[in-house]
Each structure stands twice: as structure tokens, then as C-alpha cells.
LOKE-478185 format. One record per atom (N, C-alpha, C): x, y, z; residue in three letters. Coordinates in steps of 0.02 Angstrom, whole numbers, padded with zeros to 5 digits, always signed. Each point is the difference from the previous one (the first is absolute). Example, Ala and Ser with C-alpha at 12.3 -4.5 7.8 and 13.67 -1.06 7.14 Angstrom:
! LOKE-478185
+00660-00284+00390ala-00045+00059+00000ala+00045+00060+00000ala-00018+00053-00036ser+00042+00059+00003ser-00039+00055+00037ser
END
This chain:
! LOKE-478185
+00046-00062+00011met-00032+00061-00004met+00021+00061-00004met+00006+00049-00052thr+00029+00045-00012thr-00018+00052+00080thr+00062+00028+00009arg-00037+00056+00058arg+00007+00073-00029arg-00040+00040+00025cys+00007+00083-00032cys+00032+00022+00070cys+00055+00039-00008asp+00039+00016+00051asp+00071+00008+00010asp-00007+00049-00062ser+00076+00016-00013ser-00005+00068-00069ser+00047+00045+00007ile+00019+00033-00049ile+00075-00008-00048ile-00022+00046-00057his+00049-00032-00039his+00049+00079-00022his+00074+00010+00009val+00038+00053-00030val+00016-00009-00057val-00002+00052-00046trp+00052-00055-00063trp+00009+00109-00013trp+00074-00027-00032ser+00042+00061-00022ser-00021+00003-00056ser-00018+00108-00039trp-00023+00005-00048trp+00060-00004-00050trp+00069+00022+00045ala+00038+00015-00050ala+00040-00069-00018ala-00004-00051+00019asp-00002-00089-00046asp-00046-00010-00013asp-00074+00011+00035arg-00017-00040-00034arg-00031-00065+00039arg+00025-00016+00032glu+00011-00071+00038glu-00038+00015+00085glu+00008-00074+00048his-00029+00010+00048his+00048-00008+00044his-00007+00041+00029asp+00041+00007+00056asp+00004-00048+00054asp-00063+00030+00036gln-00026-00056+00077gln-00087+00000+00003gln+00009-00051+00058thr-00058-00008+00025thr-00052+00024+00050thr-00012+00016+00036leu+00004+00003+00075leu-00076-00042+00000leu+00014-00051+00046thr-00047-00026+00035thr-00021+00003+00052thr-00067-00005+00022phe+00003+00048+00073phe-00040-00072+00044phe-00029-00049-00024gly-00043-00051+00031gly-00064+00029+00056gly-00020-00047+00030glu-00030+00052+00038glu-00023+00065+00010glu+00058+00035+00002asp-00038+00066+00006asp+00000+00047-00064asp+00000-00024-00051gly-00038-00007-00064gly-00005-00022-00038gly-00080-00002+00010leu-00009-00044-00055leu-00074+00063-00062leu+00037-00003-00023ile-00101+00011-00060ile+00038+00050+00018ile+00058+00038-00028pro+00055+00073-00009pro-00039+00015-00068pro-00067+00051-00011leu-00023+00016-00031leu+00029+00074-00052leu+00024+00039+00048glu+00028+00043-00034glu+00053+00040+00031glu+00071+00014-00068val+00048+00024+00039val-00012+00069-00032val+00042+00078+00034arg+00034+00024+00037arg+00063+00059-00010arg+00024+00020-00049met+00074+00024-00003met+00004+00064+00050met+00020+00019+00020phe+00010+00086+00014phe+00007+00020-00057phe-00027+00079-00011his+00011+00034-00055his+00076+00011+00011his+00019+00022+00050asn+00055+00032-00003asn+00047-00050-00031asn+00047+00016-00074pro+00050-00064-00033pro+00031+00001+00072pro+00038+00036+00036glu+00061-00021+00040glu-00023-00044+00087glu-00043+00007-00027gln-00038-00073+00038gln-00040-00052-00008gln+00077-00050+00023thr-00020-00085-00071thr-00055-00049+00076thr-00058+00025+00028gln-00021-00011+00031gln-00072-00013-00027gln-00040-00021+00048gly-00087-00006-00027gly-00015-00058+00047gly-00077+00005-00004tyr-00052-00043+00044tyr-00031-00069-00066tyr-00017-00028+00043val-00054-00038-00045val-00071-00013+00075val-00054-00001-00062gly-00038-00049+00097gly-00030-00065-00021gly+00024-00058+00044ala-00008-00029-00010ala-00074-00030+00027ala-00077-00029-00061ala-00031+00014+00029ala-00030-00047+00056ala+00017-00075-00012leu-00031-00025+00029leu+00027-00011+00097leu+00093+00006-00013ser+00002+00025+00057ser-00007+00061+00052ser-00049+00024-00019ser-00011+00054+00009ser+00037+00074+00036ser+00084+00002-00038asn+00034+00002+00027asn+00048+00063-00068asn+00012+00058-00001ile+00050+00036-00026ile+00082-00001-00026ile+00034-00034-00045ile+00054-00026+00018ile+00020+00069-00043ile+00069+00030+00012arg+00062+00025+00005arg+00056-00034-00043arg+00018+00010-00058phe+00063-00028-00035phe+00062+00048+00000phe+00048-00007-00002tyr+00051+00050-00036tyr+00079-00048+00017tyr+00014+00062-00059glu+00083-00029-00013glu+00041+00011+00028glu+00046-00039+00004thr+00066+00010+00049thr+00049-00029-00022thr+00075+00010+00032asp+00058+00004-00035asp-00022-00092-00056asp-00034-00043+00035ser+00012-00088+00005ser-00046-00026-00045ser-00050+00062-00021gly-00073-00019-00041gly-00028+00019+00052gly-00072-00020-00045trp-00063+00019+00046trp-00002-00041+00052trp-00037+00051+00057asp-00070-00031+00057asp-00025+00030-00016asp-00039-00040+00095trp-00087+00029+00018trp-00019-00020+00050trp-00044+00068+00022asp-00030-00020+00091asp-00067+00020-00008asp-00041-00013+00041val-00050+00003+00035val-00015+00083+00004val-00028+00035-00019ala-00010+00073+00003ala-00057+00021+00062ala-00061-00066-00035ile-00039+00021+00044ile-00042-00035+00005ile-00039-00045+00063asp-00025-00064-00010asp-00080-00001+00045asp-00061-00005-00047leu-00043+00029+00001leu-00061-00047+00034leu-00031+00003+00060glu-00017-00086+00043glu-00083+00022-00013glu+00030-00094+00007asp-00108-00004-00044asp-00048+00021+00062asp-00067+00004-00011arg-00040+00012+00047arg-00051-00036-00008arg-00023-00033+00051glu-00063-00025+00026glu-00073+00028-00034glu-00033-00039-00021his-00035+00036-00014his-00088-00044-00019his-00057-00006+00046pro-00038-00047+00010pro-00032-00022-00062pro+00004+00009-00062asp-00026-00055-00068asp+00053-00015-00014asp+00048-00011+00023trp+00072-00014-00014trp+00008-00087+00058trp+00036-00034-00050asp+00017-00080+00069asp+00080+00021+00001asp+00028+00054-00053met+00058-00024+00039met+00031+00086-00007met+00037+00028+00023pro+00027+00064+00031pro+00005+00014-00087pro-00013+00069-00011val-00014+00022-00083val+00063+00052-00014val+00056-00026-00018pro+00051+00035-00032pro-00028+00080-00040pro+00039+00014-00013ala-00010+00068-00001ala-00003+00012-00113ala+00060-00026-00030leu+00020-00013-00057leu+00000+00041-00020leu+00046+00050+00014pro+00039+00042-00063pro+00007-00020-00059pro-00029+00048-00041thr+00007-00006-00066thr+00025+00017-00069thr-00003+00073+00051asp+00066+00071-00056asp+00006+00057+00056asp+00060-00009-00036leu+00040+00047+00056leu+00056+00089-00093leu-00019+00037+00049leu+00046+00033-00022leu+00005+00080+00025leu+00092+00010-00035leu+00050+00071+00029leu-00044+00041-00001leu-00001+00072+00022ser-00004+00035-00021ser+00074+00033-00068ser-00029+00043-00009leu+00064+00019-00049leu+00069+00030+00023leu+00010+00038+00085asp+00041+00045+00029asp+00016-00108+00031asp-00028-00011+00016asp+00031-00071+00015asp-00005-00011+00111asp-00031+00065-00024gln-00030+00005+00076gln-00049-00060+00048gln-00065-00007-00034tyr-00025-00016+00030tyr-00053-00070-00074tyr+00020-00054+00044leu-00017-00055-00012leu-00083-00028+00017leu-00039-00028-00098phe-00084+00008+00042phe-00012-00073+00002phe-00039-00042+00004phe-00014-00067-00016phe-00066+00001+00033phe-00030-00052-00062ala-00113-00014+00035ala+00049-00056+00037ala-00061-00033+00048asn-00002-00066+00036asn-00072-00030-00026asn-00026-00014-00051trp-00055-00048-00041trp-00056-00024+00053trp+00013-00040+00028leu-00022-00039+00055leu-00038+00061+00083leu+00048+00005+00011his+00008+00045+00051his-00067+00053-00018his+00018+00050-00043gly-00022+00075-00050gly+00020+00041+00051gly+00031+00015-00011asp+00058+00054+00045asp+00055+00019-00081asp+00016+00057-00016val+00071+00025-00028val+00061+00043+00064val+00048-00051-00009arg+00035+00051+00044arg+00051+00045-00025arg+00030+00039+00042met+00084+00066-00051met+00018+00001+00071met+00078-00012-00033tyr+00061-00012+00055tyr+00052+00046-00028tyr+00010+00024+00050asp+00080+00034-00009asp+00039-00024-00020asp+00025-00006-00043val+00068-00029-00029val+00059-00002-00002val+00005+00089+00048ser+00077+00026-00017ser+00083-00023+00037ser-00027-00049+00057asp+00041-00053-00006asp-00034-00070-00032asp+00014-00034-00038pro-00008-00065-00057pro-00011-00035+00062pro+00053-00010+00020ala-00005-00071+00029ala-00059-00015+00066ala-00026+00074+00023thr-00048+00012+00071thr-00040+00021-00025thr-00052-00015-00038pro-00058+00055-00018pro-00075+00005+00063pro+00009+00043+00000arg-00026+00061+00025arg-00103+00000+00002arg-00033-00059-00005leu-00073+00008+00033leu-00048+00076+00015leu-00004+00057-00055val-00003+00046+00023val-00111-00002-00029val-00024+00004-00025asp-00080-00028-00019asp-00027-00037-00018asp-00044-00020-00020arg-00048-00031-00028arg-00088+00009-00004arg-00034-00033-00055val-00059+00017-00014val-00007-00078-00028val-00081+00012+00040trp-00044-00033+00006trp-00035-00027-00057trp+00001-00022-00040ala-00055-00003-00043ala-00041-00087-00063ala-00040-00019+00031gly-00039-00072+00010gly+00067-00051+00010gly-00024-00078-00002gly+00059-00033+00032gly-00063-00025+00046gly+00038-00035+00017asn-00023-00073+00077asn-00013+00051+00049asn+00064+00048+00019phe-00002+00067+00067phe-00030+00034-00018phe-00015+00037-00059gly-00006+00092-00024gly-00052+00009+00034gly-00026+00063+00037asp-00018+00030+00036asp-00052+00038-00064asp+00021+00010-00045arg-00044+00048-00051arg-00019-00057-00076arg-00068-00019+00034gly-00044-00042-00054gly-00021+00037-00079gly-00018+00077+00019thr+00043+00035-00071thr+00012+00068+00018thr-00007+00022-00096val+00019+00076+00013val-00033+00034-00054val-00040+00049+00003ala-00033+00053-00059ala-00056-00059-00007ala-00031-00044+00030gly-00060-00007-00004gly-00002-00088-00035gly+00078-00020-00034his+00002-00077-00004his+00036-00028+00054his-00008-00060+00000asp+00015-00065+00038asp+00056-00024-00024asp+00065-00003+00032ile+00074-00030-00010ile+00017-00057-00004ile-00032-00013-00062arg+00055-00084-00001arg+00054-00013-00009arg+00034-00023+00022gly+00034-00038-00002gly+00075+00037+00056gly+00060+00021-00016ala+00021+00026+00056ala+00062+00045-00048ala+00049+00027+00035pro+00036+00051-00041pro+00039-00048-00037pro+00041-00008-00060gln+00029-00032-00019gln+00042+00020-00058gln-00017-00003-00058met+00075+00054-00050met-00012+00060+00008met+00056+00035+00042leu+00000+00054-00011leu+00065+00081-00042leu-00059+00059-00017gln+00067+00011-00026gln+00009+00074+00037gln+00066+00044-00010leu+00006+00042+00058leu+00025+00064-00062leu-00033+00053-00024ser+00009+00055-00006ser+00088+00051-00003ser+00033+00027-00060arg+00054+00013-00006arg+00016+00019+00046arg-00052+00068+00046asp+00027+00038+00040asp-00046-00037+00092asp-00004-00054-00032gly+00002-00040+00088gly-00056+00027+00049gly-00036+00035-00055arg-00088+00012+00031arg-00057-00026-00007arg+00002-00052-00064arg-00057-00025+00005arg+00025-00067-00017arg-00068-00049+00070leu+00039-00068-00030leu-00069-00059-00019leu+00019-00021-00055tyr-00077-00032-00029tyr+00014-00062+00036tyr-00043-00058-00020trp+00001-00055+00040trp-00097-00028-00051trp+00028-00067-00014thr-00060-00061-00040thr+00000-00039+00036thr-00052-00034+00013thr-00038-00060+00057thr-00010-00060-00016thr+00020-00024-00092ser-00017-00039+00004ser+00083-00042-00010ser+00031-00080-00006leu+00058-00022+00010leu+00003-00058-00080leu-00036-00050+00001phe+00010-00038-00035phe-00083-00018+00025phe-00019-00028-00094ser-00095-00036+00018ser+00001-00050+00055ser+00048-00074-00004ser-00001-00022+00038ser-00017+00003+00060ser+00057+00065+00044trp+00013-00009+00091trp-00058+00051+00003trp-00016+00036-00082asp-00069+00073+00051asp-00066-00050+00003asp-00015-00046-00061asn-00039-00052+00035asn+00005-00022+00065asn+00051-00030+00013gln+00000-00039+00066gln-00027+00076+00046gln+00061+00032+00010phe-00011+00056+00052phe-00054+00034+00032phe-00008+00014-00089tyr-00038+00086-00024tyr-00049-00035-00050tyr-00039-00021+00005pro-00050-00024-00062pro-00063+00037-00004pro-00009+00053+00024asp-00046+00066-00013asp+00041+00058-00092asp+00086-00004+00018ile+00040+00002-00019ile-00022-00023-00106ile-00007-00047-00011gly-00020-00056-00062gly-00085+00015+00006gly-00015+00018+00037glu-00057+00037-00010glu-00042+00041-00028glu+00030+00059+00029glu+00000+00077+00002glu+00068+00031-00021glu+00029-00031-00021gly+00079+00047-00023gly+00045+00026+00065gly+00036+00031-00034ser+00067-00004+00078ser-00018+00096-00008ser+00032+00038+00043leu+00024+00092+00007leu+00035-00033+00018leu+00022+00103-00043met+00078+00027+00006met-00021+00034+00067met+00034+00021+00060leu+00022+00047+00019leu+00046+00046+00021leu+00003+00060+00045lys+00061+00048-00001lys-00002+00022+00071lys+00083+00006+00021ala+00000+00032+00054ala+00046+00028+00005ala-00004+00095+00046asp+00035+00065-00035asp+00046-00019+00077asp+00087+00007-00056val+00042-00017+00049val+00040+00067+00032val+00010+00016+00039val+00047+00061+00035val+00073-00034+00013val+00050+00017-00066pro+00076-00025+00038pro+00006+00036+00040pro+00018+00043-00010glu+00026+00049+00064glu-00021-00002+00074glu-00067-00051+00008glu-00023+00000+00075glu+00015-00083+00015glu+00008-00060-00046gly-00022-00036-00006gly-00037-00036-00005gly-00058-00004-00026arg-00064-00025+00037arg-00073+00022-00077arg-00038-00027-00015met-00031-00021-00061met-00070+00005+00051met-00063+00030-00055val-00079-00007+00028val-00031-00039-00066val-00053-00047+00006leu-00029-00045-00052leu-00062+00064-00034leu+00013+00020-00044asp-00030+00056-00042asp-00091-00016+00005asp-00030+00017+00025glu-00075-00030+00023glu-00064+00035-00072glu+00047+00036-00048glu-00053+00014-00017glu+00045-00028-00099glu+00045-00048-00020phe+00012-00019-00053phe+00012-00076-00005phe-00050-00035-00047val-00010-00062-00007val-00009-00041-00075val+00030-00017-00022val-00031-00015-00069val-00013-00081-00020val-00069+00010+00008asp-00030-00087+00001asp+00012-00035-00054asp+00029-00062-00017phe-00013-00036-00073phe-00043-00045+00000phe-00062+00015+00051gly-00045-00053-00020gly-00023+00047-00054gly-00006+00046-00006asp-00036+00041-00060asp+00039+00004-00054asp+00065-00035-00013ala+00051+00009-00058ala-00032-00032-00063ala+00000+00030-00058pro-00007-00034-00061pro-00019-00054+00016pro-00051-00075-00038gly+00038-00069+00001gly+00018-00005+00066gly-00014+00032+00078gly+00016-00028+00059gly-00056-00018+00018gly+00004-00038+00062pro+00033+00037+00060pro+00077-00038-00040pro+00033+00051+00048ala+00103-00031-00046ala+00011+00015+00071ala+00039-00040-00004arg+00096-00001+00070arg+00051+00052-00018arg-00015+00036+00021ala+00049+00055-00034ala+00072+00010+00048ala+00084-00019-00012his+00026-00023+00019his+00083+00047-00009his+00010+00001-00044glu+00069+00037+00002glu-00013+00067-00001glu+00036+00043+00033ile-00012+00083-00037ile+00090+00023-00028ile-00033+00057-00020arg+00054+00024-00047arg-00017+00082-00021arg+00076+00040+00005trp-00014+00067-00029trp+00018+00041-00051trp-00025-00003-00051pro+00017+00041-00039pro+00091+00040-00010pro+00035-00027-00010gly+00061+00046-00028gly+00049-00026+00111gly-00030-00052+00028gly+00035-00045+00023gly-00026+00033+00085gly+00010-00060+00030asp+00011-00031+00085asp+00039-00008+00021asp-00033-00012+00042cys+00053-00004+00075cys+00013-00093+00003cys-00005-00036-00076thr+00036-00060+00034thr+00025-00014-00102thr-00007+00054-00035ser+00046-00013-00061ser+00032+00045+00027ser+00012+00072+00017asp+00058+00031-00026asp+00052-00019+00057asp+00029-00052-00019val+00068-00006+00035val+00064-00011-00044val+00072+00026+00055trp+00018+00026-00049trp+00070-00013-00003trp+00005-00117+00008gln+00052-00014+00023gln+00059-00051-00048gln
END
């Protein structure tokens, strides 16, 4: 049986595979890899969804290494026979590399960490919207179906958007109303100079009304580039 617990480092100059970083139980299902934007920072983060960890990987004099930067605890839920994992599915870094944002799809929150010291991320704020533990069930009169999933941050670092669908099979298991009524796009206003964010109670895009829908909106992209496409490595 193949285990999904590794990422691979390639040399662009040589076009050759350089190294494999194997995380084991600490890094099951590493979904999204984000490098720091500063080309002098040869490091980044990867979210291990099933292990509910955020792993930092970095270059050393002898190659690449890694450690668990953020360990997310499971939570008890009365409707679950087991503790609910956070399931971090997407993450991104602000263009100035000061903040790390990631979404916990099963718990229902988006987190904001100060990563001025990349080895010791510091939680500064979080927003709840849907999920198994979110205390907000509606936004602008629309029921929240699913939970924060794919993220995108404006280049000025002040508008964070997310959609609520992951994969159809996972949606159908954990949030079946997405398939029946479509996903949503929501937004938080970020105040980077204060290290905080707040859910925009007036913004919602409901893809249940999309042509040919209901639709499962997933990826978000800004015209002209955004925080996950503008990387100068």
C-alpha cells in the first residue's frame, strides 16, 4: 500500500530529483506546499491534512530538513464516534512573508499566524465559519455549507477569500448539502498591522445559483497574480 507522507525536492538548474522528505505519521496527506516569497528564504510550509499538522521544511548545509511547526489537536464532537481532526486543507503566506493563513475544513476555522520567526509560528487570530464547530451558521442570510477550504489573499494582504468545497467524495461524506445546494465563497477583512481579521458579514457568493449548478467552487485566482502565484524563487 502506498503511503502519502512525503514531498520531493527538485533542482530546477539540473532538472533532477534532489531529495525526498518523508514525514511518516507526522505528515500524512501533505496537500499544499508554500515557499516563502523572499528568494533568500529557502524554506516553506506544507499542510499535512490527515495528521492535522503544519510542517516547516528548510534547507541546511547538508540538504533539506523538516519539523512540525504547528500541531493541531483533535476535538470531541457528540455526533462523532472518534475525535474530529482539524484537517488543514489549504494554506498560504502573505506576500511580505509575515503571516501564514490556513483552513481547518472539518473544524470550521481559518487561522492567522505570525511567522516573523518561521520556526515558531504564533497564533494571532482565527475566524469561524461553518464546519463542525463553527458558531456562525449563516452569512448575509445564506446558510454556510461546508467550511473554509481553498484560500486566496489579496496582494495587499487585506482581503482573504475562501471557498467551502474540497472533493466531491469528501463533500458528500462530511457536508452532503454542498452537493445538493452548492458551495459558497466567503471573505474576511484582514488588518495586518494589528494582526487580526474579521468575517465580512455582508459578502457571500452562493454557487447554488450558478448556471448549470449547483456548483462546487474550489480554486480562487486574482487577475494579474496573487499570493500563491507570485513566488520569486
